[in-house]
DRENDO-1510 file (C-alpha; in Angstrom, 1 decimal, always signed):
<recs>
REC; n; res; u; v; w
REC; 1; MET; +0.0; -0.1; +0.0 .
REC; 2; GLU; +1.3; +3.5; -0.9 .
REC; 3; LYS; +2.4; +5.5; +2.0 .
REC; 4; LYS; +0.0; +8.3; +2.9 .
REC; 5; LYS; +1.2; +11.8; +2.3 .
REC; 6; LYS; +0.6; +14.2; +5.1 .
REC; 7; LEU; +0.0; +18.0; +4.6 .
REC; 8; SER; +1.8; +20.4; +7.0 .
REC; 9; ARG; +0.0; +22.6; +9.4 .
REC; 10; VAL; +0.8; +25.6; +7.4 .
REC; 11; GLN; -0.6; +23.9; +4.2 .
REC; 12; TRP; -3.8; +23.0; +6.1 .
REC; 13; PHE; -4.0; +26.7; +7.3 .
REC; 14; ASN; -3.7; +28.1; +3.8 .
REC; 15; LEU; -6.0; +25.5; +2.3 .
REC; 16; ILE; -8.7; +26.4; +4.8 .
REC; 17; LEU; -8.0; +30.2; +4.8 .
REC; 18; PHE; -8.0; +30.6; +1.0 .
REC; 19; GLY; -10.6; +28.0; +0.4 .
REC; 20; LEU; -13.1; +29.5; +2.8 .
REC; 21; MET; -12.4; +33.2; +1.9 .
REC; 22; GLY; -12.7; +32.3; -1.8 .
REC; 23; GLN; -16.0; +30.6; -1.2 .
REC; 24; ILE; -17.2; +33.6; +0.8 .
REC; 25; ALA; -16.3; +36.1; -2.0 .
REC; 26; TRP; -18.0; +34.0; -4.6 .
REC; 27; ALA; -21.1; +33.6; -2.4 .
REC; 28; VAL; -21.3; +37.3; -2.0 .
REC; 29; GLU; -21.2; +37.8; -5.8 .
REC; 30; ASN; -23.9; +35.1; -6.3 .
REC; 31; MET; -26.2; +36.2; -3.5 .
REC; 32; TYR; -25.8; +39.9; -3.3 .
REC; 33; PHE; -24.7; +41.5; -6.5 .
REC; 34; ASN; -28.1; +40.9; -8.0 .
REC; 35; THR; -29.8; +42.5; -5.0 .
REC; 36; PHE; -27.2; +45.3; -5.1 .
REC; 37; LEU; -28.4; +46.1; -8.6 .
REC; 38; TYR; -32.1; +45.8; -7.8 .
REC; 39; ASN; -32.1; +47.4; -4.3 .
REC; 40; SER; -29.4; +50.1; -4.6 .
REC; 41; VAL; -28.6; +51.0; -8.3 .
REC; 42; TYR; -32.2; +51.0; -9.4 .
REC; 43; SER; -33.8; +52.0; -6.1 .
REC; 44; GLY; -34.8; +55.7; -6.0 .
REC; 45; ALA; -34.4; +56.1; -9.9 .
REC; 46; SER; -37.3; +57.9; -11.5 .
REC; 47; GLN; -39.8; +56.0; -13.6 .
REC; 48; ASN; -38.5; +57.8; -16.7 .
REC; 49; ALA; -34.9; +56.7; -16.0 .
REC; 50; ILE; -36.0; +53.1; -15.4 .
REC; 51; ASN; -38.1; +53.0; -18.5 .
REC; 52; GLY; -35.4; +54.5; -20.7 .
REC; 53; SER; -32.5; +52.4; -19.4 .
REC; 54; ILE; -31.7; +48.7; -19.3 .
REC; 55; ASP; -34.4; +46.5; -17.8 .
REC; 56; VAL; -33.3; +45.3; -14.3 .
REC; 57; MET; -33.9; +41.6; -14.9 .
REC; 58; ASP; -32.1; +41.9; -18.3 .
REC; 59; ALA; -29.2; +43.6; -16.5 .
REC; 60; ILE; -29.0; +40.8; -13.9 .
REC; 61; SER; -29.0; +38.0; -16.7 .
REC; 62; ARG; -26.3; +39.8; -18.7 .
REC; 63; MET; -24.2; +40.3; -15.5 .
REC; 64; VAL; -24.5; +36.5; -14.7 .
REC; 65; ALA; -23.7; +35.5; -18.3 .
REC; 66; PHE; -20.8; +37.8; -18.8 .
REC; 67; SER; -19.4; +36.8; -15.4 .
REC; 68; ALA; -19.6; +33.0; -16.2 .
REC; 69; ALA; -17.8; +33.6; -19.5 .
REC; 70; ALA; -15.1; +35.7; -17.8 .
REC; 71; ALA; -14.5; +33.0; -15.2 .
REC; 72; VAL; -14.0; +30.3; -17.7 .
REC; 73; ILE; -11.7; +32.4; -20.1 .
REC; 74; THR; -9.7; +33.7; -17.2 .
REC; 75; THR; -9.2; +30.3; -15.7 .
REC; 76; PHE; -7.8; +29.1; -19.0 .
REC; 77; ILE; -5.4; +32.0; -19.6 .
REC; 78; MET; -4.2; +32.3; -16.0 .
REC; 79; GLY; -3.9; +28.5; -15.3 .
REC; 80; ILE; -1.6; +28.4; -18.3 .
REC; 81; LEU; +0.4; +31.4; -17.2 .
REC; 82; SER; +0.9; +30.0; -13.7 .
REC; 83; ASP; +2.3; +26.8; -15.2 .
REC; 84; ARG; +4.6; +28.8; -17.6 .
REC; 85; VAL; +5.7; +31.2; -14.9 .
REC; 86; ASN; +6.0; +28.1; -12.5 .
REC; 87; ARG; +4.7; +30.0; -9.5 .
REC; 88; ARG; +1.3; +29.5; -7.7 .
REC; 89; LYS; +2.1; +31.6; -4.7 .
REC; 90; TRP; +2.1; +35.1; -6.4 .
REC; 91; PHE; -1.0; +34.3; -8.4 .
REC; 92; ILE; -2.8; +33.4; -5.2 .
REC; 93; SER; -1.6; +36.1; -2.9 .
REC; 94; ILE; -1.5; +39.0; -5.3 .
REC; 95; GLY; -4.7; +37.8; -6.8 .
REC; 96; TYR; -6.6; +37.7; -3.5 .
REC; 97; ILE; -5.4; +41.2; -2.6 .
REC; 98; LEU; -6.8; +42.7; -6.0 .
REC; 99; TRP; -9.9; +40.5; -5.5 .
REC; 100; GLY; -10.5; +42.3; -2.3 .
REC; 101; VAL; -9.7; +45.7; -3.6 .
REC; 102; VAL; -12.2; +45.3; -6.5 .
REC; 103; THR; -14.9; +43.9; -4.2 .
REC; 104; ALA; -14.4; +46.9; -1.9 .
REC; 105; ALA; -14.7; +49.2; -4.9 .
REC; 106; PHE; -18.4; +48.2; -5.3 .
REC; 107; GLY; -19.0; +50.2; -2.2 .
REC; 108; PHE; -18.3; +53.4; -4.2 .
REC; 109; ILE; -20.5; +52.6; -7.1 .
REC; 110; THR; -23.5; +54.8; -6.9 .
REC; 111; ARG; -25.4; +56.9; -9.5 .
REC; 112; ASP; -24.1; +60.2; -8.0 .
REC; 113; ASN; -20.5; +59.0; -8.3 .
REC; 114; ILE; -20.9; +57.6; -11.8 .
REC; 115; ALA; -22.6; +60.9; -12.9 .
REC; 116; LEU; -19.6; +62.9; -11.4 .
REC; 117; ILE; -16.9; +60.7; -12.9 .
REC; 118; PHE; -18.4; +60.7; -16.5 .
REC; 119; HIS; -19.8; +64.3; -16.2 .
REC; 120; LEU; -23.4; +63.1; -16.9 .
REC; 121; SER; -26.6; +65.0; -16.2 .
REC; 122; ASP; -29.3; +63.0; -17.9 .
REC; 123; GLU; -30.8; +60.6; -15.6 .
REC; 124; VAL; -31.3; +57.8; -18.2 .
REC; 125; LYS; -27.7; +58.0; -19.1 .
REC; 126; ILE; -26.7; +58.1; -15.5 .
REC; 127; LEU; -28.6; +54.8; -14.7 .
REC; 128; THR; -27.5; +53.2; -17.8 .
REC; 129; ALA; -23.7; +54.1; -17.2 .
REC; 130; THR; -24.1; +52.9; -13.5 .
REC; 131; VAL; -25.6; +49.5; -14.5 .
REC; 132; ILE; -22.8; +49.1; -17.1 .
REC; 133; THR; -20.2; +50.0; -14.5 .
REC; 134; VAL; -21.6; +47.3; -12.1 .
REC; 135; ILE; -21.5; +44.6; -15.0 .
REC; 136; VAL; -18.0; +45.5; -16.0 .
REC; 137; MET; -16.7; +45.7; -12.5 .
REC; 138; ASP; -18.3; +42.2; -11.8 .
REC; 139; CYS; -16.3; +40.8; -14.7 .
REC; 140; VAL; -13.1; +42.5; -13.4 .
REC; 141; MET; -13.8; +40.9; -10.0 .
REC; 142; THR; -14.4; +37.5; -11.6 .
REC; 143; PHE; -11.1; +37.9; -13.4 .
REC; 144; MET; -9.3; +38.4; -10.1 .
REC; 145; GLY; -11.2; +35.7; -8.4 .
REC; 146; SER; -10.8; +33.2; -11.2 .
REC; 147; THR; -7.0; +34.0; -11.4 .
REC; 148; SER; -6.4; +33.5; -7.6 .
REC; 149; ASN; -9.0; +30.8; -6.7 .
REC; 150; ASP; -10.2; +28.9; -9.7 .
REC; 151; SER; -6.9; +28.6; -11.5 .
REC; 152; ALA; -4.0; +29.1; -9.0 .
REC; 153; PHE; -5.5; +27.9; -5.8 .
REC; 154; ASN; -7.1; +24.8; -7.2 .
REC; 155; ALA; -3.9; +24.0; -9.1 .
REC; 156; TRP; -1.9; +24.5; -5.8 .
REC; 157; VAL; -4.2; +22.1; -4.0 .
REC; 158; THR; -3.7; +19.5; -6.7 .
REC; 159; ASP; +0.1; +20.1; -6.5 .
REC; 160; ILE; +0.4; +19.5; -2.9 .
REC; 161; THR; -1.9; +16.4; -2.7 .
REC; 162; ASP; -1.6; +12.9; -4.1 .
REC; 163; LYS; -3.8; +9.9; -4.3 .
REC; 164; THR; -3.3; +9.0; -0.8 .
REC; 165; ASN; -4.9; +12.2; +0.7 .
REC; 166; ARG; -7.0; +13.8; -1.9 .
REC; 167; ALA; -10.4; +12.5; -0.7 .
REC; 168; THR; -9.6; +13.8; +2.8 .
REC; 169; THR; -8.6; +17.2; +1.4 .
REC; 170; GLU; -11.7; +17.3; -0.9 .
REC; 171; SER; -13.9; +16.5; +2.1 .
REC; 172; VAL; -12.7; +19.7; +3.9 .
REC; 173; LEU; -13.0; +21.7; +0.7 .
REC; 174; THR; -16.6; +20.4; +0.3 .
REC; 175; LEU; -17.5; +21.9; +3.7 .
REC; 176; LEU; -16.2; +25.3; +2.9 .
REC; 177; PRO; -19.0; +26.4; +0.5 .
REC; 178; ILE; -21.6; +25.4; +3.2 .
REC; 179; PHE; -19.8; +27.5; +5.9 .
REC; 180; ALA; -19.4; +30.4; +3.5 .
REC; 181; MET; -23.1; +30.5; +2.5 .
REC; 182; VAL; -24.1; +30.4; +6.2 .
REC; 183; LEU; -21.7; +33.2; +7.1 .
REC; 184; VAL; -22.7; +35.3; +4.1 .
REC; 185; MET; -26.3; +34.9; +5.0 .
REC; 186; ALA; -25.7; +35.9; +8.5 .
REC; 187; LEU; -23.5; +38.9; +7.3 .
REC; 188; GLY; -26.1; +39.8; +4.8 .
REC; 189; GLY; -28.5; +40.7; +7.7 .
REC; 190; LEU; -26.1; +43.7; +8.3 .
REC; 191; VAL; -26.8; +45.1; +4.8 .
REC; 192; GLY; -30.0; +46.7; +5.9 .
REC; 193; SER; -28.4; +48.4; +9.0 .
REC; 194; ILE; -24.9; +49.3; +7.6 .
REC; 195; GLY; -25.8; +49.6; +3.9 .
REC; 196; TYR; -24.0; +48.0; +0.8 .
REC; 197; PRO; -20.9; +50.4; +0.9 .
REC; 198; ALA; -19.8; +49.4; +4.3 .
REC; 199; PHE; -20.7; +45.8; +3.5 .
REC; 200; PHE; -18.5; +45.6; +0.3 .
REC; 201; ILE; -15.7; +47.6; +1.7 .
REC; 202; GLY; -15.5; +45.5; +4.9 .
REC; 203; LEU; -15.6; +42.2; +3.0 .
REC; 204; GLY; -13.1; +43.3; +0.4 .
REC; 205; SER; -10.8; +44.5; +3.1 .
REC; 206; VAL; -10.9; +41.0; +4.7 .
REC; 207; VAL; -10.3; +39.3; +1.3 .
REC; 208; ALA; -7.3; +41.6; +0.6 .
REC; 209; VAL; -5.8; +40.8; +4.1 .
REC; 210; CYS; -6.1; +37.2; +3.4 .
REC; 211; GLY; -4.0; +37.7; +0.3 .
REC; 212; ALA; -1.4; +39.6; +2.3 .
REC; 213; ILE; -1.1; +36.8; +4.7 .
REC; 214; GLY; -0.4; +34.4; +1.9 .
REC; 215; ILE; +2.7; +36.3; +0.9 .
REC; 216; PHE; +4.2; +35.1; +4.2 .
REC; 217; THR; +2.5; +31.7; +4.6 .
REC; 218; VAL; +2.1; +30.1; +1.2 .
REC; 219; LYS; +5.1; +28.0; +0.0 .
REC; 220; ASP; +5.1; +27.7; -3.8 .
REC; 221; SER; +4.0; +24.2; -4.8 .
REC; 222; ARG; +6.1; +24.0; -7.9 .
REC; 223; GLU; +9.6; +25.2; -6.7 .
REC; 224; GLU; +11.2; +21.8; -7.4 .
REC; 225; LYS; +9.3; +21.2; -10.8 .
REC; 226; GLU; +11.0; +22.0; -14.0 .
REC; 227; LEU; +9.2; +24.4; -16.4 .
REC; 228; ASN; +7.0; +23.0; -19.1 .
REC; 229; GLU; +8.5; +22.6; -22.5 .
REC; 230; LYS; +8.1; +25.9; -24.3 .
REC; 231; GLN; +5.1; +26.1; -26.7 .
REC; 232; SER; +3.1; +28.9; -28.1 .
REC; 233; PHE; +0.4; +30.2; -25.8 .
REC; 234; PHE; -2.3; +29.4; -28.3 .
REC; 235; LYS; -1.1; +25.7; -28.6 .
REC; 236; GLU; -1.3; +25.5; -24.8 .
REC; 237; PHE; -4.7; +27.1; -24.8 .
REC; 238; ILE; -6.2; +24.6; -27.2 .
REC; 239; TYR; -4.1; +21.7; -25.8 .
REC; 240; GLY; -6.9; +20.2; -23.7 .
REC; 241; PHE; -9.3; +20.2; -26.7 .
REC; 242; ARG; -7.0; +18.0; -29.0 .
REC; 243; PRO; -8.5; +14.6; -29.8 .
REC; 244; SER; -5.0; +13.0; -29.1 .
REC; 245; VAL; -4.9; +14.6; -25.6 .
REC; 246; ILE; -8.4; +13.6; -24.9 .
REC; 247; LYS; -7.6; +10.0; -25.8 .
REC; 248; LYS; -4.3; +10.1; -23.9 .
REC; 249; HIS; -6.0; +11.3; -20.7 .
REC; 250; SER; -9.3; +9.6; -21.2 .
REC; 251; ASP; -9.5; +8.7; -17.5 .
REC; 252; LEU; -9.4; +12.5; -16.7 .
REC; 253; TYR; -12.2; +13.4; -19.2 .
REC; 254; LEU; -14.4; +10.5; -18.1 .
REC; 255; SER; -14.1; +11.8; -14.6 .
REC; 256; LEU; -15.0; +15.3; -15.8 .
REC; 257; VAL; -17.9; +14.1; -17.6 .
REC; 258; ALA; -19.2; +12.4; -14.5 .
REC; 259; LEU; -18.7; +15.6; -12.6 .
REC; 260; ALA; -20.5; +17.6; -15.3 .
REC; 261; ILE; -23.5; +15.4; -15.2 .
REC; 262; PHE; -23.6; +15.5; -11.4 .
REC; 263; ASN; -23.4; +19.4; -11.5 .
REC; 264; ILE; -26.0; +19.5; -14.3 .
REC; 265; ALA; -28.4; +17.4; -12.1 .
REC; 266; PHE; -27.9; +19.7; -9.2 .
REC; 267; GLN; -28.5; +22.8; -11.3 .
REC; 268; VAL; -31.8; +21.4; -12.6 .
REC; 269; PHE; -33.5; +22.2; -9.2 .
REC; 270; PHE; -31.1; +24.3; -7.2 .
REC; 271; PRO; -31.8; +27.7; -8.9 .
REC; 272; TYR; -35.6; +27.4; -8.3 .
REC; 273; ILE; -35.5; +25.7; -4.8 .
REC; 274; PHE; -36.1; +28.9; -2.8 .
REC; 275; ILE; -39.0; +29.8; -5.0 .
REC; 276; TYR; -40.4; +26.4; -4.7 .
REC; 277; LEU; -40.1; +26.5; -0.8 .
REC; 278; GLN; -41.8; +29.8; -0.6 .
REC; 279; HIS; -44.7; +29.2; -3.0 .
REC; 280; SER; -45.0; +25.4; -3.2 .
REC; 281; MET; -44.1; +24.6; +0.4 .
REC; 282; ASN; -45.4; +27.8; +2.0 .
REC; 283; PHE; -42.0; +28.2; +3.8 .
REC; 284; THR; -40.4; +31.4; +4.6 .
REC; 285; ILE; -37.2; +32.6; +6.5 .
REC; 286; ASP; -39.6; +34.3; +8.9 .
REC; 287; LYS; -41.2; +31.1; +9.8 .
REC; 288; LEU; -37.8; +29.5; +10.3 .
REC; 289; LEU; -36.6; +32.2; +12.6 .
REC; 290; ALA; -39.9; +32.2; +14.6 .
REC; 291; GLY; -39.2; +28.5; +15.2 .
REC; 292; ILE; -35.7; +29.0; +16.6 .
REC; 293; THR; -35.5; +28.0; +20.3 .
REC; 294; PRO; -32.4; +27.2; +22.5 .
REC; 295; LYS; -33.2; +23.5; +22.1 .
REC; 296; ALA; -33.4; +23.9; +18.3 .
REC; 297; ILE; -30.0; +25.7; +18.3 .
REC; 298; ILE; -28.4; +23.0; +20.4 .
REC; 299; ILE; -29.7; +20.3; +18.0 .
REC; 300; ALA; -28.6; +22.2; +15.0 .
REC; 301; LEU; -25.0; +22.6; +16.4 .
REC; 302; VAL; -25.0; +18.9; +17.2 .
REC; 303; CYS; -25.9; +18.1; +13.7 .
REC; 304; VAL; -23.3; +20.5; +12.3 .
REC; 305; VAL; -20.6; +18.8; +14.3 .
REC; 306; ALA; -21.8; +15.3; +13.2 .
REC; 307; VAL; -22.0; +16.5; +9.5 .
REC; 308; VAL; -18.4; +17.9; +9.7 .
REC; 309; ALA; -17.0; +14.8; +11.4 .
REC; 310; GLY; -19.0; +12.5; +9.0 .
REC; 311; ILE; -17.8; +14.2; +5.8 .
REC; 312; ILE; -14.1; +14.2; +6.9 .
REC; 313; SER; -14.3; +10.7; +8.1 .
REC; 314; LEU; -15.8; +9.6; +4.8 .
REC; 315; GLY; -12.8; +11.4; +3.0 .
REC; 316; LYS; -10.4; +9.4; +5.2 .
REC; 317; LEU; -12.3; +6.1; +4.4 .
REC; 318; MET; -12.1; +6.9; +0.7 .
REC; 319; ASP; -8.3; +7.5; +0.9 .
REC; 320; LYS; -7.8; +4.3; +2.8 .
REC; 321; PHE; -10.0; +1.9; +0.9 .
REC; 322; GLY; -10.3; +3.4; -2.5 .
REC; 323; LYS; -12.7; +6.0; -4.0 .
REC; 324; ASP; -14.2; +3.5; -6.5 .
REC; 325; LYS; -15.8; +1.5; -3.7 .
REC; 326; PHE; -18.0; +4.4; -2.7 .
REC; 327; ILE; -19.2; +5.6; -6.0 .
REC; 328; TYR; -22.5; +3.5; -6.4 .
REC; 329; ILE; -23.8; +4.2; -2.8 .
REC; 330; SER; -23.0; +7.9; -3.3 .
REC; 331; VAL; -25.1; +8.0; -6.6 .
REC; 332; LEU; -27.8; +6.0; -5.0 .
REC; 333; LEU; -28.0; +8.4; -2.0 .
REC; 334; PHE; -28.2; +11.4; -4.3 .
REC; 335; ILE; -30.9; +9.8; -6.5 .
REC; 336; ALA; -33.0; +8.5; -3.6 .
REC; 337; GLY; -32.9; +11.8; -1.8 .
REC; 338; LEU; -34.2; +13.6; -4.9 .
REC; 339; VAL; -37.0; +11.1; -5.3 .
REC; 340; ILE; -38.0; +11.3; -1.7 .
REC; 341; THR; -37.9; +15.2; -1.9 .
REC; 342; GLY; -40.1; +15.2; -4.9 .
REC; 343; ILE; -42.7; +12.8; -3.5 .
REC; 344; ASN; -43.0; +14.9; -0.3 .
REC; 345; ASP; -44.4; +18.0; -2.0 .
REC; 346; LYS; -46.9; +18.5; +0.8 .
REC; 347; SER; -44.9; +17.7; +3.8 .
REC; 348; LEU; -42.1; +20.1; +5.0 .
REC; 349; GLY; -40.8; +17.3; +7.2 .
REC; 350; GLY; -40.6; +14.8; +4.4 .
REC; 351; PHE; -39.0; +17.5; +2.1 .
REC; 352; GLY; -36.4; +18.1; +4.8 .
REC; 353; ILE; -35.6; +14.3; +5.2 .
REC; 354; GLY; -35.3; +14.0; +1.4 .
REC; 355; MET; -33.1; +17.0; +1.1 .
REC; 356; LEU; -30.9; +15.6; +3.9 .
REC; 357; ILE; -30.4; +12.4; +2.0 .
REC; 358; THR; -29.9; +14.4; -1.2 .
REC; 359; MET; -27.1; +16.5; +0.3 .
REC; 360; ALA; -25.5; +13.5; +1.9 .
REC; 361; GLY; -25.2; +12.0; -1.5 .
REC; 362; TYR; -24.2; +15.4; -2.9 .
REC; 363; GLY; -21.3; +15.7; -0.4 .
REC; 364; CYS; -20.1; +12.2; -1.2 .
REC; 365; LEU; -20.0; +12.8; -4.9 .
REC; 366; MET; -18.3; +16.2; -4.5 .
REC; 367; ILE; -15.5; +14.5; -2.5 .
REC; 368; LEU; -15.3; +11.5; -4.7 .
REC; 369; LEU; -15.5; +13.1; -8.1 .
REC; 370; GLY; -13.5; +16.1; -7.2 .
REC; 371; ALA; -10.6; +14.0; -5.8 .
REC; 372; THR; -10.8; +11.6; -8.9 .
REC; 373; VAL; -10.3; +14.6; -11.2 .
REC; 374; ARG; -7.3; +15.7; -9.3 .
REC; 375; ASP; -5.9; +12.2; -9.4 .
REC; 376; TYR; -6.0; +12.1; -13.2 .
REC; 377; THR; -4.9; +15.7; -13.8 .
REC; 378; PRO; -1.2; +15.6; -15.4 .
REC; 379; VAL; +1.2; +17.0; -12.8 .
REC; 380; ASP; +3.1; +19.0; -15.2 .
REC; 381; LYS; +0.0; +20.7; -16.7 .
REC; 382; THR; -2.1; +21.3; -13.6 .
REC; 383; GLY; -2.9; +24.9; -14.3 .
REC; 384; MET; -3.6; +24.3; -17.8 .
REC; 385; PHE; -6.2; +21.9; -17.2 .
REC; 386; GLN; -8.1; +24.2; -14.6 .
REC; 387; GLY; -9.9; +25.9; -17.5 .
REC; 388; ILE; -11.0; +22.5; -18.9 .
REC; 389; ARG; -12.2; +21.7; -15.4 .
REC; 390; MET; -14.3; +25.0; -15.4 .
REC; 391; ILE; -15.9; +24.1; -18.6 .
REC; 392; PHE; -17.2; +20.7; -17.1 .
REC; 393; THR; -18.0; +22.0; -13.5 .
REC; 394; VAL; -19.3; +25.6; -14.2 .
REC; 395; LEU; -20.0; +26.5; -17.7 .
REC; 396; LEU; -21.9; +23.4; -19.1 .
REC; 397; PRO; -23.9; +22.8; -15.8 .
REC; 398; MET; -25.0; +26.4; -15.5 .
REC; 399; LEU; -26.0; +26.4; -19.2 .
REC; 400; ILE; -27.8; +23.1; -19.3 .
REC; 401; GLY; -29.1; +22.5; -15.9 .
REC; 402; PRO; -31.3; +25.5; -15.4 .
REC; 403; VAL; -32.7; +25.3; -18.9 .
REC; 404; ILE; -33.9; +21.7; -18.1 .
REC; 405; GLY; -35.3; +22.9; -14.9 .
REC; 406; LYS; -37.0; +25.8; -16.5 .
REC; 407; GLU; -38.6; +23.6; -19.2 .
REC; 408; ILE; -39.7; +21.0; -16.7 .
REC; 409; CYS; -41.1; +23.7; -14.3 .
REC; 410; GLU; -43.0; +25.4; -17.2 .
REC; 411; ILE; -44.7; +22.0; -18.0 .
REC; 412; SER; -45.6; +21.3; -14.4 .
REC; 413; ALA; -45.9; +24.7; -12.9 .
REC; 414; PHE; -48.8; +25.8; -10.9 .
REC; 415; THR; -50.1; +29.3; -10.5 .
REC; 416; TYR; -50.6; +31.6; -7.5 .
REC; 417; THR; -51.7; +35.2; -7.1 .
REC; 418; ASN; -49.2; +37.5; -5.5 .
REC; 419; GLU; -49.7; +40.4; -3.1 .
REC; 420; TYR; -50.3; +42.8; -6.1 .
REC; 421; GLY; -53.1; +40.6; -7.5 .
REC; 422; VAL; -50.9; +39.3; -10.4 .
REC; 423; THR; -51.1; +35.7; -11.3 .
REC; 424; GLN; -47.7; +34.0; -11.5 .
REC; 425; SER; -46.3; +30.5; -12.1 .
REC; 426; ALA; -44.1; +28.6; -9.6 .
REC; 427; PRO; -42.0; +25.5; -10.0 .
REC; 428; GLY; -43.4; +22.1; -9.1 .
REC; 429; SER; -41.8; +19.1; -7.4 .
REC; 430; VAL; -41.4; +17.3; -10.7 .
REC; 431; MET; -38.0; +19.2; -11.1 .
REC; 432; PHE; -36.6; +16.8; -8.4 .
REC; 433; PHE; -37.5; +13.8; -10.5 .
REC; 434; ALA; -35.9; +15.4; -13.6 .
REC; 435; ALA; -32.7; +16.0; -11.5 .
REC; 436; ALA; -32.7; +12.4; -10.4 .
REC; 437; ALA; -33.2; +11.2; -14.1 .
REC; 438; VAL; -30.2; +13.4; -15.0 .
REC; 439; GLY; -28.2; +12.1; -12.0 .
REC; 440; ILE; -28.6; +8.4; -13.0 .
REC; 441; LEU; -26.5; +9.1; -16.1 .
REC; 442; ILE; -23.5; +9.6; -13.8 .
REC; 443; ILE; -23.0; +5.8; -13.8 .
REC; 444; ILE; -22.3; +5.7; -17.5 .
REC; 445; PRO; -18.9; +7.4; -17.4 .
REC; 446; VAL; -18.3; +5.6; -14.1 .
REC; 447; ILE; -18.7; +2.2; -15.7 .
REC; 448; ALA; -16.4; +3.2; -18.5 .
REC; 449; LEU; -13.8; +4.2; -16.0 .
REC; 450; LYS; -14.1; +0.9; -14.2 .
REC; 451; ARG; -13.8; -1.0; -17.5 .
REC; 452; LYS; -10.7; +0.9; -18.4 .
REC; 453; LYS; -9.2; +0.2; -15.1 .
REC; 454; LEU; -9.9; -3.5; -15.4 .
REC; 455; THR; -8.5; -3.6; -18.9 .
REC; 456; LYS; -5.2; -1.9; -17.7 .
REC; 457; SER; -4.8; -4.4; -14.8 .
</recs>
């Protein structure tokens, strides 16, 4: 049996610090930039300005689309550069500092400031220019975040781990987005009292400080590795798309296909789940807060500790006994949880049980598939393949999954009358069954991987 590689305390510190802060920054972008446009940029604008400018929903959709494209393109370019320069440390540290600076800059974006900077007086032009500024700055922030986190940090994690400890490492990384979302939701409660400027400036400052700490704590993961053979940048950019490369690294691409299918299944229902909860299950945050008692808090804390211990233990078991032994049970948990969630469209308790099983399967698959992709990533081209990873984990799932969910929801949607007397449609529970149907397809690339492994042995 291969001797297990252990990470140092400093490596664990950096992994958790940069992993968590990166997820917090991404969560803020996903959860609050849309509301910032809606509640701050458009708020208080005259009806004439709103009618003559970009529609708010159109502005939000454009911002999301441009940001996703910027993330993928950036990860390709900067991942290749981090390989060519042969340094991850500076991409991570300086990238986080600039990421924080750009995030803080959102605190200064107001219609008044934009009017002053661009010498505008027409209210339609002022609102339009402010919206465009937000979209452009979001792309700039995405560039910084994808440079430091998606390309350099992810490549660094792959560099410092191996097949003996990647599932354990991935189990910790899987927990960080959950913690980040909880923290951001808690911090988001401050927006109403301190305002968006203080919120963005405070968060940006923390992210920048994180980058500054990295200058002194991050040890470059590629110091002892030789530089890749010199090729033109274009050749390196298209390297991962070559049929010969795909054939040579078919294990990696099969793993990425499995990861893509998994993320597509998740995106089928996740973008609509809060609308579903509110209008289909009659569940609101106010009701949740009203039900909080000291006993409920203690139970929640015990559950959190149990989940953390369980996920990390699962990662250790995967490292010890092999990841392939856990794949079918993980897929089964994910699918069963979705089916149970869909069946319980009238019971909030049943919905909670179903989602608990779904998230158990989700966590297992995140650890297993994420670690497998790292296992098969060529060690001399780690950064180069981060862009390919982004296509399978972000771009394709976010393009395909929500569309499937939207089409299914339109077929099965029910209507309700909102507080303004307007009839609107809401997603139905069938979206969970659709997600389960997509999720079953994960076993196709998994079986192909297992057959290749048997053929080689």
